[in-house]
C-alpha positions, -999 to +999 in steps of 0.1 A: -052+159-204-085+161-188-096+192-175-122+201-146-138+233-139-149+236-100-155+260-072-132+242-047-107+215-046-095+198-014-061+182-013-061+154+013-088+129+019-082+122+058-106+136+084-097+169+078-100+171+039-134+153+040-149+176+068-138+209+049-154+193+016-186+189+037-188+223+048-182+237+013-207+214-004-235+220+024-229+258+015-238+250-021-205+252-040-189+224-059-159+209-046-137+177-053-113+158-027-080+143-039-059+117-022-029+097-032-040+066-011-064+041-026-091+047-001-103+077+019-096+081+057-059+091+057-039+078+087-071+067+109-076+035+088-046+019+105-054+035+141-076+005+151-074+014+188-104+033+204-102+069+221-115+086+189-148+107+186-154+116+224-156+152+214-171+150+179-196+124+184-199+120+220-188+082+219-158+062+218-147+051+184-117+034+168-100+053+139-116+035+110-149+040+126-145+079+131-132+077+092-164+060+083-186+085+100-169+113+082-169+096+048-205+086+050-214+123+054-193+133+025-208+105+005-243+115+013-236+150+000-225+133-035-187+149-030-167+135-057-136+119-041-105+110-065-084+084-047-050+070-061-044+108-072-012+124-065-010+161-068+021+176-086+019+213-083-003+242-072-003+275-091-022+307-093-034+318-127-056+352-125-085+343-105-080+307-107-061+281-086-048+254-108-041+221-095-022+195-117-025+159-105-022+123-119-038+090-115-034+056-128-071+054-139-075+091-152-040+100-161-031+138-159-059+160-148-058+198-145-085+213-121-092+247-122-109+261-091-114+297-072-103+282-037-081+255-024-080+236+009-047+220+019-052+192+043-024+168+034-015+159+070+017+151+084+047+125+082+069+112+108+104+122+117+130+094+111+164+083+123+181+108+098+163+137+115+173+130+149+210+116+140+213+087+162+250+074+157+257+037+154+255+010+127+227+008+100+210-026+107+175-039+098+150-037+125+146+000+127+110+014+120+090+045+124+061+037+150+036+045+123+053+023+097+053-006+124+016+004+132+007-001+096+027-035+092+008-051+123-026-037+119-031-036+081-004-060+065-005-085+095+032-085+101+052-084+134+082-063+130+103-082+158+102-098+192+122-077+216+115-041+212+127-007+223+108+025+216+127+058+212+107+086+220+074+088+239+050+102+212+015+088+211+020+064+181+047+049+200+031+046+232-001+030+213+023+008+196+039-004+229+005-017+240-004-032+206+031-052+203+025-063+240-009-077+228+005-097+200+031-113+220+062-091+217+083-079+247+086-043+251+117-035+271+115+002+274+106+036+261+132+059+262+127+097+260+151+125+258+130+150+275+123+152+312+086+149+306+065+126+283+058+138+246+022+119+244-011+121+259-015+113+299-040+088+292-016+070+267+011+067+292-014+052+318-031+029+295-002+019+273+028+018+298+016+020+332-010-009+327+017-031+311+047-024+333+067-010+304+094+012+318+098+047+307+131+063+309+128+102+311+160+126+303+176+096+286+194+097+252+199+068+228+237+072+220+246+042+200+228+014+179+245-019+178+240-047+151+254-057+116+225-074+098+199-069+126+194-046+154+212-064+184+208-035+211+209+001+217+232+024+244+213+045+266+226+074+285+211+097+311+211+134+308+218+151+339+220+191+346+217+194+308+248+172+299+248+136+287+265+115+313+284+086+295+299+072+328+262+060+334+254+043+299+238+011+297+227-013+269+194-026+263+192-057+241+164-058+215+160-068+178+135-041+168+136-003+174+106+020+169+109+056+164+083+078+178+101+111+177+075+135+163+057+146+133+063+170+108+034+187+087+036+175+050+040+208+034+064+200+003+035+209-022+028+243+001+065+254-002+065+246-040+034+267-044+050+298-025+032+294+007+049+309+038+058+287+065+058+292+102+091+277+115+073+272+150+048+250+134+064+239+101+029+246+088+017+277+068+014+311+084-027+318+083-046+345+091-079+347+113-099+328+084-069+300+081-059+316+048-025+314+038-002+341+021-018+330-012-054+345-016-080+317-018-056+289-006-067+278+029-048+252+054-063+231+081-057+199+103-021+185+108-008+201+075-012+233+095-001+222+128+002+187+144-029+181+165-033+157+196-070+147+187-088+141+156-119+156+170-099+190+169-088+185+135-124+180+123-137+211+140-107+232+125-115+218+089-151+228+091-142+262+101-116+261+070-140+248+048-165+277+060-141+304+055-134+289+020-171+293+014-172+329+026-141+336+000-160+321-026-192+341-017-171+375-020-163+380+015-125+395+019-102+399+048-110+429+070-089+445+098-071+421+116-049+419+148-015+401+151-008+378+177+023+376+200+035+345+216+044+357+254+060+337+282+058+298+280+039+296+247+056+278+219+030+290+192-005+302+187-028+292+155-038+312+135-014+341+139-041+367+135-075+374+150-105+393+135-119+416+163-154+419+146-162+381+152-155+352+173-120+334+168-111+299+178-074+299+188-050+267+194-017+270+212+010+248+229+027+254+261+065+252+262+065+241+300+050+216+323+031+234+346+002+229+374-020+256+384-011+277+354-030+309+340-035+314+306-034+353+299-045+374+271-035+409+268-044+436+243-019+465+242-006+455+275-040+454+292-051+420+305-086+412+289-088+378+298-073+353+324-083+315+324-071+290+351-057+258+341-051+229+364-022+214+344-006+223+311+020+205+293+038+207+257+021+174+244-014+186+251-029+213+229-049+242+245-078+260+229-088+295+235-119+316+221-115+355+216-143+377+203-155+413+201-158+415+239-120+413+245-109+426+211-135+456+202-115+484+220-083+475+202-067+501+183-059+495+145-021+488+152-028+469+187-013+434+190-026+406+213-001+388+234-011+354+247+011+340+277+011+311+303+020+320+337 
């Protein structure tokens, strides 16, 4: 078994992992990046559409172009990146965080590091997660799998398509399949509002005259060897109205019903998981309950823009570098989710420095107010023209708002 001694190891070679590694290396620490795919870049490599990089690079890029920018920086810093390498476990032994991994080229590897950054990304929910009744024919794909088939492998999954769920990947695939000659009959969404970004609703559905059925549930799937159609039923006053059910004929069904942070390794290592995000609980320095183990990107919580992933991951890399330099957690204040807030990440703030927070709304609301209270005293109010669950919000809190907080004070964030 090969053994490596190093300052830090980053698990995951997407935009998050490479960005965290770049920050660590630029601070003078040795770091290695591990990824189970055969090339770095993560999910970005199959996202050939544009819309990436507007915040990070101030220009519009495709997914592979964005990944190349980040990879080029990592390569320029001579960061070792091991592809085709699967991590088996993560353990703490004394002052070391021990990672065991395996690759077809190097065999079993043991890496002993003083810090670990988790950046494994997320996976798609499938039919089993949402429990759609009906038969089990061929022709049912997650939207991400269909995206890979079309963009990487060059296969078209079908001709007559219905998409269940209005997540961003499904919306983008509605446009992509229309471009290659498929007929996308409808997008069916169980919620009363879309789950994807507004720009994707406009560019991917409205521009192609693809109908979006809000407050509609898929209640049956028909077909023996291949999908032949689905039954769609409206939801009225919180109840499914089967009297108004209708059938849509199709030979292909794409599921775009949400993403789940990839935390099997985290759970196995004993990391505590936040049920609101399905990602680790982290403090103000993005450190988990295991000292020296940090989390960032979609493994922490599902982002809507990769630009935010990179920004958060740079901070995680910086905090890991601080840890390696001997900086340890100080006094922190716990964050409470107030009215209409689903979650806030991180779940704690440090009152002695600036804190970048990400949060999601539980409601669709115009002319909203993002309100921050410390010990029931309003310290900040921010007007928002529009909020909705599919679009992540960010907030900066620093000593100006937090310096007067008592040792047992709590911070409450609400959307009014």
